[in-house]
C-alpha positions, 0 to 999 in steps of 0.5 A: 763143233767144240765149244770153249767154256770161259772162266767167267761163265764157269764162275757164274755157274759156281756162284749160281750153285751157291744158291741151290738147296744145300744139305748137312747131316749129323747123327740123326739130324738132317738139315736142308736149306734153299735160297728162299730161306725155308729150312727142313730139320729132320730126325731120322729116328722119328717114326713120323715128322718131328718138326714142321718145315721152318720158314722163320727159325729166327725173327726180329721185331723192329718198331713193333713189326716182325721184319720180313727178309728176302734171302740173298745168299746161301753158302756152305763152309767148313768150320773149326771153333770151340765145338771142334770140327764141323760144317756150316750153312750160311744164309744171308737175307736183306730187309726193306728197312736196310737190315741185313741178317746172317744166319749160320747153322753149324754141325760138329763131329763131337756133337752128333744130332746137334745144330748150333745156331748163330744170328747176326743183324747189321743195320745198313741203313742211314737211320737208327732202327728201334729193335723191340726183341728177337727170337731164335730156335722157333720150332713147331713140334708135331705130336704123334698121338701119344698121351700125353702129347709130350713129356718135357724138361723145362728149366724155369724157377718160380715161387710155385716150386714146380716139377722140372719134368712135366707132361704137355697136353692141350692148353699147356703154356709155360714162359720159362723166363730166365730172369726173376719171376718172383721177388726171390725166384729166378734163373734156372737152366736155359733149355727145353726138351720136348719128347714123344715116345719115338723121338724128341727135340731140345733147344737152349742157349749156349752163352757162357753167362746167364742172360735174360731170355724166355723159352716159352712152351705152348700147346694150344687146345686142338692143335696137334703140335706144340711150339718152342722158342728162345725169345728176348724182349727189350724193356724199351726199344734198343736203337740199332745205329747205322753200321751197328750189328746185333748178335742174338744168343748162341743157341742150339737144336738137338734131336734125341731118343728116349727121355731127356737124360741123353739130351741133357748130357749133350747140352752139358758137353756143349756148355763145357766147350764154352767154359762152363765145366761141371765139377767132380765131387770130393769123396767126402761129398758122398758121405751121409749127413745129419743136420741140426735143422730139426731143432730149428732156429731156437736150438741150444748148443746142449741139444746139438752136442747131446745129439752128436753121440747118436749121429756118430753111432748111426754112422753119419759123417757130416753134422750141419749147424743150420740157421739161428747162430747169427745175429741177423742175415747180413750180420753174421757175428754170433748171437750171444743168446746161444754163443755166450763166449762168441767165437770160442763157443763156435770153435768148441762146437766144431772141435766136438763134431770132429771129436766124433770123427765127423766133418762140420758144415755151416749153413749160410745165406750169402747175398742177403742182408736185413734192413737195419743191420750193421752191414747195411749201415756201413755199406748202404750202397751195397744193395741192388735197386730197381728202376724206382730206386727201391731196394730189391726184396728177398721176402723169405728172409725179410732181407735185401739183395746184395749186389754180387759185383759190389766191391764191398760185398765181395770183400766182406763175404770173402772174409766171412768164408775165411772166418767160417773155414779158416777161423771157426774150422768148418769143413764145408758150407751149406749155401741156402736160399732161393734168392741165390739162383738169380738176381734182378737188373741193378739200377743203383747209381752206385754200381753200373746204371748204364749196364743194369744186367751186369749183375745178372751176367756176372753173378756166377763169379760171386759163387766162384769166389766162395768156392775158390776161397773155401778150397784155398783154405781147405782143399777138400772143402765141400760146398753144398748149394741149396736154391730152395725150390728153384731149378738150379742155375746151370751157371752156378753148378761149376762152383758147387761140389754137392747139389741137393734136391733143395726143399722138394715138394714130393718124392717125385721131385727128389727122383727127377731133380736127381735125374736132371742134375746127374745128367748135367753134372754126373761127377757131382754128388747129389744130396737127397735133402732131409729124408723128412721132406720125402713122401711120408717122411721116410721114403728111403727107397727114393733116395737110395734108388736114384743114387742120392746121398742120404740125409736127415734132421732127426732130433734126439733124445727129445725135441726142442719145445719151440719147433713147429713139428716133431722130428724125434728119432723113434725106435721105428724110425731108427730101424728104417734109418739103420737099414737105409744107411747100411744099404747106402754105405755098402752099395754106394750107388751115389757114386755109380753111373745112371744108365740112360736109354733103358726106360723113359721116365715119362712114358714108361710105367712103372717109373724106372731108373738104373744104376750100374755099379761094381759090374751089377745093374741096380733097378729102382721101380716106382709107382704113383698109381695102381699096384704093379704086378710085374717088371721088365728088366732091361739092359741084361745080356741076352742068354746070361743068368742073373741073381735077382735080389730086393736089396731094400727088403732083403728078399731073394727072387732067385735067378732069371735068364735074360731074353729079348724081354726079361720079365719078373713077376713081383707085386709092389705098391710104392717102390721096388729096388732090385739088384741083378748080379750076373752069375 
């Protein structure tokens, strides 16, 4: 007997299937979801499960309580948006208080092993709901018994000036708040990487502007896992009105193998799709630089001019005038103590630098103004104020924060750039100060008290103005950005064509900051800062091996009598400097390609970086512990023969024929720089 199947019955079956388990795969990532809202996010490359099953990937707190949702719909869809072509799973749920949640999880062809997360909450009740905060990308990351349990990249900025790459073991916690963590320090990279020896996971937000969220990382003692999340906490409850919707930040989860380099490259690609595009540096940005800061604030023009012949003779192409030329932070007219003829003296200094075939760079601390300055007397409403109406301090400069969206600030600081580049004739600017990385909410009644976070979101446009103004006058102007001790705001990077290790605390920081910045902005020059800030004050192998632009602040032929420390160029220091400059100018590794995936900067010993340039691989090995007696040369083509040379100490190690594991017996204590040339 035949049975007729009605259209209504078939439609009901299809709708029922919409609620069944759904699956999406992208690269190493597989996502499974069922109608209960339970998710599995699996890495196919992990030797053991990387993530626990996820029941609360996202959460919202209303009136002090995390809201439970009952899943009501699960559907799959094809998408095409700024990230390209892809697929989405849409999970809908409803809470007893009338809050409806739509969670959309998307994968894209252009970004394998990556899951983009979007969450929207709608109040369908007839009364306001007081929202205390929300979280997304809440994950439990399983340890695999490694020591340490994980290595990590974490992008916060605090007065501790911490490392960006950190081991994570028992008792570890870091908040990674993207707002101001101290009076001068805040912002950074709103992303976190945790990796094991076999695999890793990265989370972060993809908003095109800075927002005030945290990305806490915690591993409690005794747990065999760590937790990560992106969290937003409101200072006072946000009233979600009937019919109103609240979208959390657009965010992502990605899997990777090796250390964080490839994950950061993937993240930069996601940001670029959102319009946050990293720049390509001018050739001049890769040229070595001398800075007059060795003479400190009480420099004399005679000291600087007297040093230029030695600077030029050694082959430096930039000379930087640092802090001390101005009346005060905020009043950027020249002090008559050092520039008795005013602007004429400054133009003459720039002309003198140019006469030696060098470019001139000027130090400047924008967005800072000292109390009592003429600028603040003229524009008293230009400053940021806290909730109590007090000016926001910049303790390092004993200054007050200027609002980056204040019309008077923008106009006057734009005029300063025009003066520095157009009138005085400088070829580039060194923008300096940890305060530049982020800003606190502004409650000034003169600005936007109804939207105090506007300054936070729009701060990057201020540096865009500086960048475009300078390059509008001199199309090849170089803009160095030095947020002293901060983790660079990723939103300022598009308006910088020379990053810097930014007052590093160690050679490890010079290397790892360069590693991160060259992953995020591979076409942007990375300046190693003054060599005097490296371990021992002379760690040229660190700057050369990571592909950093060389820099120094030596004094010559004598020190300024008022300096706190001598930076005099002795014959011994000059010999080291000449050797490093010759290697730098010959090999130009700062313009080479950092090769990811060969070594793990956290787990592998010795710490190793590889740069490909002119068809050769350049290895940089470092040890902060015991002496190394042999190194493995990864990335060579099996069966091929290579000439191996220590290009820093100029030692020929003969040839090796590459095998499955190519090992060179060589002992070193601190650093070893090798070049492998295929024969």
